[in-house]
Steps between C-alpha positions, in 0.01 A plus 500: 500500500163364615508131589294346221458135593277372779383156605143627499316767305345829601341539157121462481391358163129564563377761252865576416573740215803580289561799726480295822744242360749772413449674834579171674819458298620849585413436866736204513279203410648244262345415165530132589286555810243692297472213253487248785213695659288445191606136469394451863152628419469288187608182677271562798190636330465414133443130443188373671358852515504692170732281290648778289860382450609234251878519552769695686821616335797317658730792414311772688700478824840490330402798284392685815842432652667635186289812528602540864864495393428750225312730736789493747751601234581859416344674197260212433229564240165415658211437261142616567392147597816409692426209739126522429346148516280431196284204400432403137200340339618157389472576129799737513833337418780484754822307441505388865156333507263306275228698323190286531202725427335290771497186283624159611604446137747791532632410845851429366514773236818700569573831331870581475443875457307743719200674344580857395285641779668274758842617384378860539391424858838349584685788335305733731613296802186297570531157659276232349350296784316251281203423279128532569203285409267599218208377299652217298651644179333829601177393331245606766471711811443253784872434566492121523760281331601135475843577648418771755148410605247765602613839628262645759403863543680617817199715595239224469578129530202411280600718204752498220771769485413605145730406217669383307781659708322401821811378678677826424213699648435281806870481591543878501180546702642254755839682514700212353688754284510876451358471149438247225472474125206357312392471140180636354331378182144603587483575877781312661705769679212731582254235619720357779599854597130586531420179689785552749475875576815577300626722221568331167597647164449369150730729295457629147579223254873520429614679815629176659666219304325163501801297388540193720134488606282197430267664247126499438455773240751726327222756458379503860777380734658745746721479809426720800586562866277444804572689824346621826547870420520726195854609587633145466303451180662811349853400604453149365362626169796736459736205546333249267383722213705421189804727480537425128313301234518123547564330167303193614190704591422746223231673709781664702592704191170688540617699805501872401795732538496649849323206665788257510701544819221680690537511878139448607578562867660846483185695414255260666386748763470795260153408378163629613142379472371855460363542149580144393231368268425135581263311272290222656399206281143439614477189279774335710277489811248232597231696682298186580478491879666188646739423785777469240436820304376743767839538676665583168241758400498659844880527506511648150222751572677607818826537308335719235359723773844532665662590168244772438549637851874518423437708188490237227233516230319169453365448147246216449553294181198302379645376172368151403826435310658434838347162571727233649317204349500639148863612524604151610305347213632730228852601607662220702809359320620209719311237305702588189838588650549279805606173336754662270640718779538212747653273234758770427579534871538124551730465198759757616855369518545673837220293659661198664372216714223256420195669352238451228611607153168669420164594647351189340763285675422672829137397469577150371401185683733420787539858619301582813362851494202691626248644258178657622208314340371806315845544342511167317341650189729802515815286528393282208436811292838647602679183387355559153523881508725695266575858405446393138124484554289771338313543828829611657523789254144596591588491871800730448279735301247502785778587745617785280146638482452472877836667562404792278166530678673507838734777384193693381330459839801645680514789256127581493473527877853639557568216741808447713397143583208258486381320813299182559490210746764240419241234575123551502468260793718376783771242418326167447499221754731201473338237279334752266515426127664831408604840635185675384442873475849622410538816289862491391446406135479861375861577596602145411415527133563871438835511681406809704659519847278417796567513872305311765475646850302436820147643508352342812395184680183295519320452834664269753405131491602191696772414245593862417577673833562845345300441182602417143699760303339697217721658235458753224689560177633828365568484127702763316609582148809312375827604668325692781616273782648803677161673512319182611750448781462862612120467510528169688744662744248774574219246542719292731570804722136606493339167585765286675292188435756220502508274807702178539322168564439437870707182528789654305549759775647240735871519576697193392816397688809580298705207367864548413522270197819335379324393181169588340223268626350259252133508401310172489243569230262224595509582872173676570397570140129532436347403167120520537307203366325733254829526311587152369868410466548290188555505128306669223234268360 
């Protein structure tokens, strides 16, 4: 038998994949050393540089040791994510850690049950390393919170990492884990994937259970994986897609016969770009020439040319119905659903620890939290919002009409997918009022699946030594994740765009931990003065 335990590690966590983790295991490396390699990087590089981690799971090393014992035994069943280190956005429940949603008011909120998607990860063998920072309560895309501070884009020290799952994106870009999970109400998985040269999937509504996730909108919320390659995205999706309807999330009952249980990895390489009809939403571009928009437009134009060279058929779509501003104004449901959904979450018997009893209590005087100035009006409206309002019925009707129109667009042009830039401009700089220019709302409200993938980089600057990532989205018809992943796999092979951040390429000395290191949240956190920490007035 191969000697499995060493005092040091030969495993290289930089740009590690599921395959490289498993190759290391079969070559004699221990799971505990693999986990320790990632913990070494987090402890050495995260706080004071990109600030992506809120907490580390104290059980990760002991679970790794258990997996080593299992792997050494005969006839052991090894799951598809066995010993794969994963980070979670800190609005996903884990029984081993608080779930804070980035809020100081929720610092001591302790779930006693794992979220359904976290249980699925563990059942597949994944090891949860910890929780990542996010935009507080997932209500914007800058990824700054009262508990976790400001997460920094690992490619440009002056820019945000997108959001709201910014910590999940930045941590994977920096090789602090093999993959991560985020949540997506409007843009929040795809935007940090785009901003960090990663692959991120928002699945069809219902494909992944949302039970045990701090909610924003029952209509729009989704959970999705973020990874450095399409292969890992496909394996992760196969593991976390709902295997049966979840009684606590009725959207999971929508999964058609034949979709449930799909292995998205098996046929990943069987696709081809030849003859694929890709629609391009021209209304989702900002063709005004600026330093922030030009890199996006140039990357997208170059991508369209490459797709055509590879045999794809690019179909321009100039339909004024696809206007981000008007869709946000007429179809967005958070203002009606958020308060009721959060109140329901906070009142669960399984939620232990000290925490506010309602959203109104969370925002009451005495609780320190961070609200961007332009969000004060939105929060006040949310605290009064209700699904009993007549305007809510109108909003749902608008969504139904838009959904039907989108189906008609796919049918009329015989499209396999629709393409557009995830963000019309580069990720905004730290201190900006909002993450402007994002295009994720169309998938957010209709529930269609959408996959973000690298499209290019901006020119090099003093603070961005290889440029700032540019990402595109591929949207498909409901339940066509397999096709989207196949197209993305072909694009990945064709373009090979992804590059790791320069500083993240450095080798970190391996530490053989006895216990998981602690994270001091206020050590090195950055909360820009533009974002006042206080109470709602």
